[in-house]
All heavy atoms as a GROMACS GRO file, in nm:
protein
  631
    1PRO      N    1  13.284  10.670   7.805
    1PRO     CA    2  13.166  10.604   7.748
    1PRO      C    3  13.157  10.454   7.784
    1PRO      O    4  13.049  10.405   7.808
    1PRO     CB    5  13.185  10.621   7.597
    1PRO     CG    6  13.270  10.743   7.584
    1PRO     CD    7  13.356  10.745   7.707
    2LEU      N    8  13.269  10.384   7.792
    2LEU     CA    9  13.265  10.242   7.827
    2LEU      C   10  13.219  10.223   7.971
    2LEU      O   11  13.140  10.134   8.001
    2LEU     CB   12  13.402  10.177   7.805
    2LEU     CG   13  13.410  10.028   7.834
    2LEU    CD1   14  13.311   9.951   7.746
    2LEU    CD2   15  13.551   9.977   7.810
    3MET      N   16  13.265  10.310   8.060
    3MET     CA   17  13.222  10.301   8.199
    3MET      C   18  13.072  10.325   8.212
    3MET      O   19  13.004  10.256   8.287
    3MET     CB   20  13.300  10.402   8.284
    3MET     CG   21  13.275  10.390   8.433
    3MET     SD   22  13.130  10.476   8.497
    3MET     CE   23  13.173  10.644   8.471
    4ILE      N   24  13.020  10.419   8.136
    4ILE     CA   25  12.876  10.447   8.139
    4ILE      C   26  12.799  10.324   8.092
    4ILE      O   27  12.700  10.284   8.152
    4ILE     CB   28  12.842  10.572   8.056
    4ILE    CG1   29  12.894  10.697   8.126
    4ILE    CG2   30  12.692  10.583   8.032
    4ILE    CD1   31  12.882  10.824   8.045
    5LEU      N   32  12.845  10.264   7.986
    5LEU     CA   33  12.779  10.144   7.933
    5LEU      C   34  12.780  10.032   8.036
    5LEU      O   35  12.676   9.968   8.061
    5LEU     CB   36  12.849  10.098   7.805
    5LEU     CG   37  12.797   9.970   7.742
    5LEU    CD1   38  12.653   9.987   7.696
    5LEU    CD2   39  12.885   9.928   7.627
    6LYS      N   40  12.893  10.008   8.099
    6LYS     CA   41  12.903   9.900   8.198
    6LYS      C   42  12.816   9.929   8.321
    6LYS      O   43  12.755   9.839   8.378
    6LYS     CB   44  13.048   9.877   8.237
    6LYS     CG   45  13.126   9.811   8.125
    6LYS     CD   46  13.266   9.778   8.169
    6LYS     CE   47  13.342   9.713   8.059
    6LYS     NZ   48  13.328   9.567   8.060
    7LEU      N   49  12.811  10.054   8.362
    7LEU     CA   50  12.727  10.092   8.476
    7LEU      C   51  12.580  10.069   8.444
    7LEU      O   52  12.505  10.013   8.524
    7LEU     CB   53  12.753  10.237   8.515
    7LEU     CG   54  12.677  10.290   8.635
    7LEU    CD1   55  12.706  10.211   8.761
    7LEU    CD2   56  12.710  10.438   8.656
    8ARG      N   57  12.538  10.108   8.325
    8ARG     CA   58  12.399  10.088   8.284
    8ARG      C   59  12.366   9.938   8.274
    8ARG      O   60  12.257   9.894   8.312
    8ARG     CB   61  12.370  10.158   8.152
    8ARG     CG   62  12.365  10.310   8.167
    8ARG     CD   63  12.335  10.380   8.037
    8ARG     NE   64  12.213  10.335   7.975
    8ARG     CZ   65  12.090  10.381   8.002
    8ARG    NH1   66  12.077  10.479   8.090
    8ARG    NH2   67  11.985  10.335   7.940
    9GLN      N   68  12.460   9.858   8.226
    9GLN     CA   69  12.438   9.714   8.220
    9GLN      C   70  12.423   9.656   8.360
    9GLN      O   71  12.338   9.570   8.385
    9GLN     CB   72  12.554   9.645   8.147
    9GLN     CG   73  12.554   9.668   7.998
    9GLN     CD   74  12.679   9.613   7.931
    9GLN    OE1   75  12.783   9.595   7.993
    9GLN    NE2   76  12.667   9.588   7.802
   10GLY      N   77  12.505   9.704   8.452
   10GLY     CA   78  12.494   9.658   8.591
   10GLY      C   79  12.360   9.694   8.652
   10GLY      O   80  12.299   9.614   8.724
   11LEU      N   81  12.312   9.814   8.623
   11LEU     CA   82  12.180   9.853   8.672
   11LEU      C   83  12.072   9.764   8.612
   11LEU      O   84  11.975   9.728   8.679
   11LEU     CB   85  12.151   9.999   8.636
   11LEU     CG   86  12.224  10.103   8.720
   11LEU    CD1   87  12.200  10.242   8.664
   11LEU    CD2   88  12.181  10.095   8.864
   12GLY      N   89  12.087   9.727   8.486
   12GLY     CA   90  11.991   9.639   8.422
   12GLY      C   91  11.986   9.503   8.489
   12GLY      O   92  11.882   9.437   8.490
   13ARG      N   93  12.096   9.460   8.545
   13ARG     CA   94  12.098   9.332   8.616
   13ARG      C   95  12.037   9.345   8.755
   13ARG      O   96  11.988   9.248   8.812
   13ARG     CB   97  12.240   9.280   8.625
   13ARG     CG   98  12.291   9.234   8.490
   13ARG     CD   99  12.432   9.176   8.498
   13ARG     NE  100  12.476   9.132   8.368
   13ARG     CZ  101  12.551   9.204   8.286
   13ARG    NH1  102  12.592   9.323   8.321
   13ARG    NH2  103  12.586   9.157   8.168
   14LEU      N  104  12.040   9.466   8.812
   14LEU     CA  105  11.980   9.489   8.943
   14LEU      C  106  11.827   9.495   8.931
   14LEU      O  107  11.756   9.435   9.010
   14LEU     CB  108  12.032   9.621   9.003
   14LEU     CG  109  11.969   9.668   9.134
   14LEU    CD1  110  12.004   9.573   9.247
   14LEU    CD2  111  12.015   9.809   9.167
   15ILE      N  112  11.779   9.566   8.832
   15ILE     CA  113  11.636   9.587   8.815
   15ILE      C  114  11.593   9.518   8.686
   15ILE      O  115  11.620   9.568   8.577
   15ILE     CB  116  11.601   9.738   8.809
   15ILE    CG1  117  11.657   9.813   8.929
   15ILE    CG2  118  11.451   9.758   8.792
   15ILE    CD1  119  11.597   9.773   9.062
   16ARG      N  120  11.528   9.404   8.700
   16ARG     CA  121  11.485   9.329   8.581
   16ARG      C  122  11.333   9.330   8.564
   16ARG      O  123  11.283   9.324   8.454
   16ARG     CB  124  11.533   9.184   8.589
   16ARG     CG  125  11.683   9.175   8.579
   16ARG     CD  126  11.728   9.032   8.588
   16ARG     NE  127  11.874   9.029   8.586
   16ARG     CZ  128  11.945   8.939   8.523
   16ARG    NH1  129  11.885   8.844   8.457
   16ARG    NH2  130  12.075   8.942   8.526
   17ARG      N  131  11.260   9.333   8.676
   17ARG     CA  132  11.114   9.332   8.670
   17ARG      C  133  11.061   9.457   8.738
   17ARG      O  134  11.131   9.522   8.815
   17ARG     CB  135  11.059   9.208   8.742
   17ARG     CG  136  11.096   9.077   8.676
   17ARG     CD  137  11.030   8.958   8.742
   17ARG     NE  138  11.085   8.905   8.867
   17ARG     CZ  139  11.208   8.861   8.887
   17ARG    NH1  140  11.299   8.871   8.795
   17ARG    NH2  141  11.245   8.810   9.002
   18GLN      N  142  10.934   9.485   8.712
   18GLN     CA  143  10.872   9.602   8.772
   18GLN      C  144  10.869   9.593   8.924
   18GLN      O  145  10.873   9.693   8.994
   18GLN     CB  146  10.731   9.619   8.718
   18GLN     CG  147  10.691   9.761   8.700
   18GLN     CD  148  10.561   9.773   8.626
   18GLN    OE1  149  10.497   9.676   8.590
   18GLN    NE2  150  10.520   9.895   8.603
   19SER      N  151  10.866   9.471   8.977
   19SER     CA  152  10.859   9.452   9.122
   19SER      C  153  10.997   9.458   9.188
   19SER      O  154  11.007   9.458   9.311
   19SER     CB  155  10.794   9.317   9.154
   19SER     OG  156  10.871   9.212   9.099
   20ASP      N  157  11.104   9.463   9.110
   20ASP     CA  158  11.240   9.470   9.165
   20ASP      C  159  11.272   9.612   9.212
   20ASP      O  160  11.218   9.710   9.159
   20ASP     CB  161  11.344   9.430   9.060
   20ASP     CG  162  11.339   9.283   9.025
   20ASP    OD1  163  11.279   9.205   9.101
   20ASP    OD2  164  11.394   9.246   8.920
   21TYR      N  165  11.356   9.619   9.310
   21TYR     CA  166  11.404   9.749   9.356
   21TYR      C  167  11.545   9.732   9.411
   21TYR      O  168  11.589   9.621   9.440
   21TYR     CB  169  11.312   9.810   9.462
   21TYR     CG  170  11.293   9.724   9.584
   21TYR    CD1  171  11.374   9.743   9.695
   21TYR    CD2  172  11.196   9.625   9.589
   21TYR    CE1  173  11.358   9.665   9.808
   21TYR    CE2  174  11.179   9.548   9.702
   21TYR     CZ  175  11.260   9.568   9.811
   21TYR     OH  176  11.244   9.492   9.922
   22GLY      N  177  11.615   9.840   9.421
   22GLY     CA  178  11.750   9.833   9.473
   22GLY      C  179  11.811   9.971   9.483
   22GLY      O  180  11.748  10.071   9.451
   23ALA      N  181  11.932   9.972   9.528
   23ALA     CA  182  12.006  10.098   9.542
   23ALA      C  183  12.143  10.080   9.480
   23ALA      O  184  12.204   9.973   9.493
   23ALA     CB  185  12.020  10.137   9.689
   24VAL      N  186  12.189  10.182   9.416
   24VAL     CA  187  12.324  10.185   9.364
   24VAL      C  188  12.397  10.293   9.442
   24VAL      O  189  12.352  10.406   9.449
   24VAL     CB  190  12.325  10.218   9.213
   24VAL    CG1  191  12.467  10.234   9.162
   24VAL    CG2  192  12.253  10.109   9.135
   25VAL      N  193  12.506  10.254   9.503
   25VAL     CA  194  12.585  10.348   9.582
   25VAL      C  195  12.720  10.363   9.514
   25VAL      O  196  12.790  10.265   9.491
   25VAL     CB  197  12.604  10.295   9.727
   25VAL    CG1  198  12.686  10.392   9.808
   25VAL    CG2  199  12.469  10.269   9.792
   26ILE      N  200  12.752  10.487   9.480
   26ILE     CA  201  12.878  10.514   9.412
   26ILE      C  202  12.963  10.600   9.505
   26ILE      O  203  12.927  10.713   9.535
   26ILE     CB  204  12.855  10.587   9.278
   26ILE    CG1  205  12.765  10.501   9.188
   26ILE    CG2  206  12.988  10.618   9.211
   26ILE    CD1  207  12.722  10.570   9.060
   27PHE      N  208  13.073  10.544   9.549
   27PHE     CA  209  13.165  10.614   9.638
   27PHE      C  210  13.281  10.670   9.556
   27PHE      O  211  13.395  10.630   9.573
   27PHE     CB  212  13.220  10.519   9.745
   27PHE     CG  213  13.118  10.474   9.844
   27PHE    CD1  214  13.070  10.344   9.841
   27PHE    CD2  215  13.070  10.559   9.941
   27PHE    CE1  216  12.977  10.300   9.933
   27PHE    CE2  217  12.976  10.517  10.034
   27PHE     CZ  218  12.930  10.387  10.030
   28ASP      N  219  13.251  10.760   9.468
   28ASP     CA  220  13.354  10.817   9.382
   28ASP      C  221  13.328  10.966   9.368
   28ASP      O  222  13.235  11.008   9.298
   28ASP     CB  223  13.352  10.748   9.246
   28ASP     CG  224  13.473  10.784   9.162
   28ASP    OD1  225  13.532  10.892   9.181
   28ASP    OD2  226  13.509  10.701   9.076
   29SER      N  227  13.407  11.046   9.434
   29SER     CA  228  13.386  11.191   9.434
   29SER      C  229  13.409  11.255   9.298
   29SER      O  230  13.369  11.369   9.276
   29SER     CB  231  13.475  11.257   9.539
   29SER     OG  232  13.611  11.237   9.507
   30ARG      N  233  13.468  11.181   9.204
   30ARG     CA  234  13.488  11.238   9.070
   30ARG      C  235  13.355  11.270   9.002
   30ARG      O  236  13.349  11.356   8.915
   30ARG     CB  237  13.571  11.143   8.984
   30ARG     CG  238  13.716  11.132   9.033
   30ARG     CD  239  13.793  11.034   8.952
   30ARG     NE  240  13.741  10.898   8.977
   30ARG     CZ  241  13.789  10.788   8.922
   30ARG    NH1  242  13.889  10.795   8.836
   30ARG    NH2  243  13.737  10.671   8.952
   31LEU      N  244  13.248  11.201   9.042
   31LEU     CA  245  13.117  11.232   8.985
   31LEU      C  246  13.074  11.375   9.016
   31LEU      O  247  12.996  11.434   8.944
   31LEU     CB  248  13.011  11.135   9.035
   31LEU     CG  249  13.019  10.994   8.983
   31LEU    CD1  250  12.911  10.907   9.046
   31LEU    CD2  251  13.009  10.988   8.832
   32LEU      N  252  13.125  11.428   9.125
   32LEU     CA  253  13.090  11.565   9.164
   32LEU      C  254  13.196  11.666   9.124
   32LEU      O  255  13.165  11.784   9.106
   32LEU     CB  256  13.072  11.572   9.316
   32LEU     CG  257  12.968  11.478   9.375
   32LEU    CD1  258  12.971  11.487   9.527
   32LEU    CD2  259  12.831  11.512   9.321
   33LYS      N  260  13.318  11.621   9.107
   33LYS     CA  261  13.429  11.714   9.085
   33LYS      C  262  13.465  11.735   8.939
   33LYS      O  263  13.532  11.832   8.906
   33LYS     CB  264  13.554  11.663   9.159
   33LYS     CG  265  13.538  11.664   9.309
   33LYS     CD  266  13.663  11.613   9.376
   33LYS     CE  267  13.647  11.613   9.527
   33LYS     NZ  268  13.764  11.560   9.595
   34HIS      N  269  13.422  11.644   8.851
   34HIS     CA  270  13.463  11.652   8.711
   34HIS      C  271  13.340  11.663   8.621
   34HIS      O  272  13.234  11.612   8.653
   34HIS     CB  273  13.546  11.530   8.671
   34HIS     CG  274  13.676  11.520   8.746
   34HIS    ND1  275  13.784  11.597   8.715
   34HIS    CD2  276  13.712  11.444   8.852
   34HIS    CE1  277  13.883  11.568   8.798
   34HIS    NE2  278  13.841  11.475   8.883
   35GLU      N  279  13.360  11.727   8.509
   35GLU     CA  280  13.251  11.749   8.413
   35GLU      C  281  13.185  11.618   8.369
   35GLU      O  282  13.064  11.610   8.356
   35GLU     CB  283  13.304  11.824   8.291
   35GLU     CG  284  13.200  11.857   8.188
   35GLU     CD  285  13.259  11.926   8.068
   35GLU    OE1  286  13.348  12.009   8.083
   35GLU    OE2  287  13.213  11.892   7.957
   36TYR      N  288  13.266  11.516   8.348
   36TYR     CA  289  13.209  11.390   8.300
   36TYR      C  290  13.118  11.324   8.404
   36TYR      O  291  13.035  11.241   8.370
   36TYR     CB  292  13.317  11.292   8.254
   36TYR     CG  293  13.409  11.244   8.363
   36TYR    CD1  294  13.374  11.139   8.448
   36TYR    CD2  295  13.533  11.303   8.380
   36TYR    CE1  296  13.459  11.095   8.546
   36TYR    CE2  297  13.620  11.259   8.479
   36TYR     CZ  298  13.582  11.156   8.562
   36TYR     OH  299  13.666  11.113   8.660
   37GLY      N  300  13.131  11.361   8.530
   37GLY     CA  301  13.045  11.304   8.634
   37GLY      C  302  12.899  11.333   8.608
   37GLY      O  303  12.814  11.246   8.628
   38GLN      N  304  12.867  11.452   8.563
   38GLN     CA  305  12.728  11.486   8.533
   38GLN      C  306  12.678  11.405   8.414
   38GLN      O  307  12.563  11.362   8.410
   38GLN     CB  308  12.713  11.636   8.505
   38GLN     CG  309  12.569  11.680   8.496
   38GLN     CD  310  12.490  11.652   8.624
   38GLN    OE1  311  12.533  11.687   8.733
   38GLN    NE2  312  12.375  11.586   8.610
   39ARG      N  313  12.765  11.379   8.317
   39ARG     CA  314  12.725  11.294   8.203
   39ARG      C  315  12.691  11.153   8.251
   39ARG      O  316  12.598  11.091   8.202
   39ARG     CB  317  12.835  11.290   8.097
   39ARG     CG  318  12.848  11.418   8.019
   39ARG     CD  319  12.927  11.401   7.892
   39ARG     NE  320  13.051  11.328   7.909
   39ARG     CZ  321  13.172  11.381   7.900
   39ARG    NH1  322  13.187  11.509   7.873
   39ARG    NH2  323  13.279  11.307   7.917
   40VAL      N  324  12.769  11.103   8.346
   40VAL     CA  325  12.742  10.970   8.402
   40VAL      C  326  12.605  10.971   8.469
   40VAL      O  327  12.522  10.883   8.444
   40VAL     CB  328  12.852  10.927   8.501
   40VAL    CG1  329  12.812  10.800   8.574
   40VAL    CG2  330  12.985  10.910   8.430
   41LEU      N  331  12.580  11.069   8.555
   41LEU     CA  332  12.452  11.077   8.625
   41LEU      C  333  12.336  11.093   8.528
   41LEU      O  334  12.231  11.032   8.546
   41LEU     CB  335  12.454  11.191   8.727
   41LEU     CG  336  12.552  11.174   8.844
   41LEU    CD1  337  12.555  11.299   8.930
   41LEU    CD2  338  12.518  11.052   8.925
   42ASP      N  339  12.355  11.174   8.424
   42ASP     CA  340  12.249  11.196   8.326
   42ASP      C  341  12.218  11.070   8.246
   42ASP      O  342  12.108  11.056   8.192
   42ASP     CB  343  12.286  11.309   8.230
   42ASP     CG  344  12.285  11.445   8.297
   42ASP    OD1  345  12.227  11.459   8.406
   42ASP    OD2  346  12.345  11.538   8.239
   43SER      N  347  12.313  10.978   8.237
   43SER     CA  348  12.293  10.857   8.158
   43SER      C  349  12.212  10.751   8.233
   43SER      O  350  12.166  10.655   8.173
   43SER     CB  351  12.427  10.797   8.117
   43SER     OG  352  12.490  10.734   8.228
   44LEU      N  353  12.195  10.768   8.362
   44LEU     CA  354  12.125  10.670   8.444
   44LEU      C  355  11.974  10.691   8.438
   44LEU      O  356  11.927  10.802   8.411
   44LEU     CB  357  12.174  10.679   8.588
   44LEU     CG  358  12.324  10.655   8.609
   44LEU    CD1  359  12.361  10.676   8.754
   44LEU    CD2  360  12.364  10.518   8.561
   45PRO      N  361  11.897  10.587   8.464
   45PRO     CA  362  11.751  10.604   8.468
   45PRO      C  363  11.711  10.702   8.578
   45PRO      O  364  11.788  10.724   8.673
   45PRO     CB  365  11.700  10.463   8.503
   45PRO     CG  366  11.813  10.370   8.483
   45PRO     CD  367  11.939  10.451   8.492
   46PRO      N  368  11.592  10.760   8.564
   46PRO     CA  369  11.548  10.854   8.667
   46PRO      C  370  11.550  10.789   8.805
   46PRO      O  371  11.506  10.675   8.822
   46PRO     CB  372  11.404  10.888   8.626
   46PRO     CG  373  11.395  10.851   8.483
   46PRO     CD  374  11.494  10.741   8.460
   47ALA      N  375  11.604  10.860   8.902
   47ALA     CA  376  11.616  10.804   9.037
   47ALA      C  377  11.634  10.918   9.136
   47ALA      O  378  11.668  11.030   9.100
   47ALA     CB  379  11.736  10.711   9.044
   48THR      N  380  11.611  10.885   9.260
   48THR     CA  381  11.642  10.977   9.368
   48THR      C  382  11.792  10.973   9.390
   48THR      O  383  11.852  10.865   9.398
   48THR     CB  384  11.571  10.934   9.498
   48THR    OG1  385  11.430  10.931   9.473
   48THR    CG2  386  11.601  11.030   9.611
   49ILE      N  387  11.853  11.088   9.398
   49ILE     CA  388  11.997  11.094   9.420
   49ILE      C  389  12.021  11.160   9.554
   49ILE      O  390  11.964  11.265   9.586
   49ILE     CB  391  12.067  11.173   9.308
   49ILE    CG1  392  12.051  11.101   9.175
   49ILE    CG2  393  12.214  11.194   9.341
   49ILE    CD1  394  12.107  11.174   9.057
   50HIS      N  395  12.103  11.096   9.633
   50HIS     CA  396  12.142  11.151   9.763
   50HIS      C  397  12.293  11.170   9.761
   50HIS      O  398  12.366  11.077   9.731
   50HIS     CB  399  12.104  11.056   9.877
   50HIS     CG  400  12.157  11.099  10.009
   50HIS    ND1  401  12.095  11.195  10.084
   50HIS    CD2  402  12.267  11.062  10.076
   50HIS    CE1  403  12.166  11.214  10.195
   50HIS    NE2  404  12.272  11.134  10.192
   51ILE      N  405  12.335  11.290   9.791
   51ILE     CA  406  12.478  11.317   9.798
   51ILE      C  407  12.511  11.344   9.944
   51ILE      O  408  12.451  11.430  10.008
   51ILE     CB  409  12.517  11.437   9.711
   51ILE    CG1  410  12.485  11.406   9.565
   51ILE    CG2  411  12.664  11.472   9.728
   51ILE    CD1  412  12.498  11.523   9.471
   52GLY      N  413  12.603  11.266   9.997
   52GLY     CA  414  12.639  11.281  10.137
   52GLY      C  415  12.768  11.208  10.165
   52GLY      O  416  12.842  11.172  10.074
   53ASN      N  417  12.791  11.183  10.291
   53ASN     CA  418  12.913  11.111  10.328
   53ASN      C  419  12.877  10.968  10.367
   53ASN      O  420  12.761  10.930  10.370
   53ASN     CB  421  12.988  11.184  10.440
   53ASN     CG  422  12.904  11.199  10.566
   53ASN    OD1  423  12.838  11.106  10.607
   53ASN    ND2  424  12.907  11.316  10.626
   54THR      N  425  12.979  10.889  10.396
   54THR     CA  426  12.956  10.748  10.424
   54THR      C  427  12.873  10.726  10.550
   54THR      O  428  12.805  10.625  10.562
   54THR     CB  429  13.089  10.671  10.436
   54THR    OG1  430  13.171  10.735  10.534
   54THR    CG2  431  13.162  10.668  10.304
   55LYS      N  432  12.874  10.820  10.642
   55LYS     CA  433  12.794  10.806  10.763
   55LYS      C  434  12.644  10.818  10.733
   55LYS      O  435  12.562  10.772  10.812
   55LYS     CB  436  12.833  10.912  10.865
   55LYS     CG  437  12.972  10.893  10.921
   55LYS     CD  438  13.009  11.004  11.016
   55LYS     CE  439  13.151  10.988  11.062
   55LYS     NZ  440  13.194  11.098  11.148
   56ASP      N  441  12.610  10.880  10.621
   56ASP     CA  442  12.470  10.899  10.583
   56ASP      C  443  12.408  10.778  10.517
   56ASP      O  444  12.286  10.772  10.502
   56ASP     CB  445  12.457  11.015  10.483
   56ASP     CG  446  12.491  11.149  10.542
   56ASP    OD1  447  12.486  11.163  10.666
   56ASP    OD2  448  12.520  11.241  10.464
   57ILE      N  449  12.486  10.681  10.473
   57ILE     CA  450  12.433  10.578  10.383
   57ILE      C  451  12.328  10.488  10.450
   57ILE      O  452  12.222  10.465  10.392
   57ILE     CB  453  12.546  10.496  10.318
   57ILE    CG1  454  12.490  10.414  10.201
   57ILE    CG2  455  12.617  10.408  10.416
   57ILE    CD1  456  12.439  10.495  10.088
   58ILE      N  457  12.352  10.439  10.569
   58ILE     CA  458  12.254  10.352  10.634
   58ILE      C  459  12.125  10.427  10.667
   58ILE      O  460  12.016  10.378  10.635
   58ILE     CB  461  12.313  10.281  10.758
   58ILE    CG1  462  12.428  10.189  10.716
   58ILE    CG2  463  12.206  10.204  10.834
   58ILE    CD1  464  12.387  10.075  10.624
   59PRO      N  465  12.131  10.545  10.727
   59PRO     CA  466  12.005  10.618  10.751
   59PRO      C  467  11.930  10.650  10.621
   59PRO      O  468  11.807  10.643  10.617
   59PRO     CB  469  12.050  10.746  10.822
   59PRO     CG  470  12.181  10.713  10.882
   59PRO     CD  471  12.245  10.614  10.790
   60THR      N  472  12.002  10.681  10.515
   60THR     CA  473  11.937  10.711  10.388
   60THR      C  474  11.870  10.588  10.330
   60THR      O  475  11.753  10.593  10.288
   60THR     CB  476  12.040  10.768  10.287
   60THR    OG1  477  12.095  10.888  10.340
   60THR    CG2  478  11.975  10.797  10.153
   61LEU      N  479  11.941  10.475  10.329
   61LEU     CA  480  11.881  10.351  10.279
   61LEU      C  481  11.763  10.308  10.366
   61LEU      O  482  11.662  10.259  10.315
   61LEU     CB  483  11.986  10.240  10.271
   61LEU     CG  484  12.094  10.260  10.164
   61LEU    CD1  485  12.199  10.151  10.176
   61LEU    CD2  486  12.035  10.267  10.026
   62SER      N  487  11.774  10.326  10.496
   62SER     CA  488  11.664  10.292  10.586
   62SER      C  489  11.540  10.377  10.556
   62SER      O  490  11.428  10.327  10.558
   62SER     CB  491  11.705  10.312  10.732
   62SER     OG  492  11.802  10.218  10.769
   63ALA      N  493  11.563  10.503  10.525
   63ALA     CA  494  11.450  10.591  10.492
   63ALA      C  495  11.385  10.548  10.361
   63ALA      O  496  11.263  10.551  10.347
   63ALA     CB  497  11.498  10.736  10.483
   64TRP      N  498  11.464  10.505  10.264
   64TRP     CA  499  11.410  10.464  10.134
   64TRP      C  500  11.341  10.329  10.142
   64TRP      O  501  11.234  10.311  10.088
   64TRP     CB  502  11.519  10.458  10.029
   64TRP     CG  503  11.565  10.592   9.981
   64TRP    CD1  504  11.502  10.712   9.996
   64TRP    CD2  505  11.686  10.621   9.912
   64TRP    NE1  506  11.577  10.812   9.941
   64TRP    CE2  507  11.690  10.759   9.887
   64TRP    CE3  508  11.792  10.542   9.868
   64TRP    CZ2  509  11.795  10.821   9.821
   64TRP    CZ3  510  11.897  10.604   9.802
   64TRP    CH2  511  11.898  10.742   9.778
   65PHE      N  512  11.406  10.231  10.204
   65PHE     CA  513  11.356  10.094  10.201
   65PHE      C  514  11.283  10.052  10.328
   65PHE      O  515  11.211   9.953  10.326
   65PHE     CB  516  11.473   9.996  10.179
   65PHE     CG  517  11.538  10.011  10.046
   65PHE    CD1  518  11.669  10.053  10.036
   65PHE    CD2  519  11.470   9.984   9.929
   65PHE    CE1  520  11.731  10.067   9.913
   65PHE    CE2  521  11.530   9.997   9.806
   65PHE     CZ  522  11.660  10.039   9.798
   66GLY      N  523  11.307  10.120  10.436
   66GLY     CA  524  11.248  10.083  10.564
   66GLY      C  525  11.345  10.002  10.648
   66GLY      O  526  11.424   9.923  10.595
   67ASP      N  527  11.339  10.020  10.777
   67ASP     CA  528  11.430   9.951  10.869
   67ASP      C  529  11.415   9.800  10.862
   67ASP      O  530  11.513   9.727  10.874
   67ASP     CB  531  11.408   9.999  11.012
   67ASP     CG  532  11.456  10.142  11.034
   67ASP    OD1  533  11.555  10.181  10.970
   67ASP    OD2  534  11.394  10.213  11.114
   68ASP      N  535  11.292   9.751  10.843
   68ASP     CA  536  11.270   9.606  10.838
   68ASP      C  537  11.347   9.543  10.721
   68ASP      O  538  11.409   9.438  10.736
   68ASP     CB  539  11.122   9.572  10.824
   68ASP     CG  540  11.044   9.605  10.950
   68ASP    OD1  541  11.106   9.621  11.057
   68ASP    OD2  542  10.920   9.615  10.941
   69GLN      N  543  11.343   9.607  10.605
   69GLN     CA  544  11.413   9.554  10.489
   69GLN      C  545  11.565   9.557  10.511
   69GLN      O  546  11.635   9.462  10.478
   69GLN     CB  547  11.378   9.631  10.362
   69GLN     CG  548  11.442   9.575  10.238
   69GLN     CD  549  11.399   9.432  10.210
   69GLN    OE1  550  11.280   9.402  10.208
   69GLN    NE2  551  11.493   9.344  10.189
   70ILE      N  552  11.615   9.662  10.571
   70ILE     CA  553  11.759   9.671  10.599
   70ILE      C  554  11.800   9.557  10.692
   70ILE      O  555  11.903   9.492  10.671
   70ILE     CB  556  11.795   9.808  10.662
   70ILE    CG1  557  11.763   9.923  10.565
   70ILE    CG2  558  11.941   9.812  10.704
   70ILE    CD1  559  11.843   9.923  10.437
   71GLN      N  560  11.720   9.527  10.794
   71GLN     CA  561  11.752   9.418  10.887
   71GLN      C  562  11.750   9.283  10.815
   71GLN      O  563  11.836   9.198  10.841
   71GLN     CB  564  11.656   9.417  11.005
   71GLN     CG  565  11.680   9.529  11.105
   71GLN     CD  566  11.823   9.532  11.155
   71GLN    OE1  567  11.882   9.430  11.189
   71GLN    NE2  568  11.882   9.651  11.159
   72LYS      N  569  11.655   9.263  10.724
   72LYS     CA  570  11.652   9.138  10.646
   72LYS      C  571  11.780   9.122  10.566
   72LYS      O  572  11.837   9.013  10.559
   72LYS     CB  573  11.532   9.138  10.551
   72LYS     CG  574  11.401   9.112  10.618
   72LYS     CD  575  11.289   9.114  10.515
   72LYS     CE  576  11.154   9.116  10.579
   72LYS     NZ  577  11.046   9.128  10.479
   73TRP      N  578  11.826   9.229  10.503
   73TRP     CA  579  11.950   9.222  10.424
   73TRP      C  580  12.069   9.193  10.513
   73TRP      O  581  12.157   9.115  10.478
   73TRP     CB  582  11.972   9.350  10.346
   73TRP     CG  583  11.876   9.370  10.232
   73TRP    CD1  584  11.814   9.273  10.161
   73TRP    CD2  585  11.834   9.493  10.178
   73TRP    NE1  586  11.733   9.330  10.065
   73TRP    CE2  587  11.744   9.464  10.072
   73TRP    CE3  588  11.862   9.626  10.207
   73TRP    CZ2  589  11.684   9.564   9.996
   73TRP    CZ3  590  11.802   9.724  10.131
   73TRP    CH2  591  11.714   9.693  10.027
   74LYS      N  592  12.073   9.257  10.629
   74LYS     CA  593  12.186   9.235  10.721
   74LYS      C  594  12.191   9.090  10.769
   74LYS      O  595  12.298   9.035  10.789
   74LYS     CB  596  12.175   9.328  10.841
   74LYS     CG  597  12.216   9.470  10.814
   74LYS     CD  598  12.207   9.549  10.944
   74LYS     CE  599  12.255   9.691  10.926
   74LYS     NZ  600  12.246   9.766  11.054
   75ASN      N  601  12.075   9.031  10.788
   75ASN     CA  602  12.068   8.895  10.844
   75ASN      C  603  12.068   8.785  10.739
   75ASN      O  604  12.077   8.668  10.773
   75ASN     CB  605  11.944   8.881  10.932
   75ASN     CG  606  11.950   8.972  11.053
   75ASN    OD1  607  12.057   8.998  11.106
   75ASN    ND2  608  11.837   9.023  11.094
   76SER      N  609  12.058   8.820  10.612
   76SER     CA  610  12.053   8.716  10.508
   76SER      C  611  12.193   8.663  10.481
   76SER      O  612  12.291   8.736  10.487
   76SER     CB  613  11.992   8.772  10.380
   76SER     OG  614  12.080   8.865  10.321
   77PRO      N  615  12.202   8.533  10.451
   77PRO     CA  616  12.332   8.476  10.418
   77PRO      C  617  12.379   8.528  10.282
   77PRO      O  618  12.299   8.547  10.192
   77PRO     CB  619  12.306   8.326  10.412
   77PRO     CG  620  12.160   8.313  10.388
   77PRO     CD  621  12.096   8.436  10.447
   78HIS      N  622  12.509   8.553  10.270
   78HIS     CA  623  12.562   8.609  10.144
   78HIS      C  624  12.629   8.502  10.065
   78HIS      O  625  12.707   8.428  10.098
   78HIS     CB  626  12.658   8.723  10.171
   78HIS     CG  627  12.595   8.835  10.249
   78HIS    ND1  628  12.492   8.910  10.202
   78HIS    CD2  629  12.619   8.881  10.374
   78HIS    CE1  630  12.457   9.001  10.291
   78HIS    NE2  631  12.533   8.984  10.398
   0.00000   0.00000   0.00000
């Protein structure tokens, strides 16, 4: 339950306004292998969920956000 609360708080910091958007990437196979993983997913706001491997992440994000936005993120100072 504490992890779910912290994850939801983190999402709240990502999306604050209606014009905000973002992606949350969770690299933890326990979400798929254990019963509590579904509870974690069910606790999150409605979203598109993509399950795949690490090689899929850039093409998936590019499809969601567009290649131009991905390039802006890559080139922005951190």
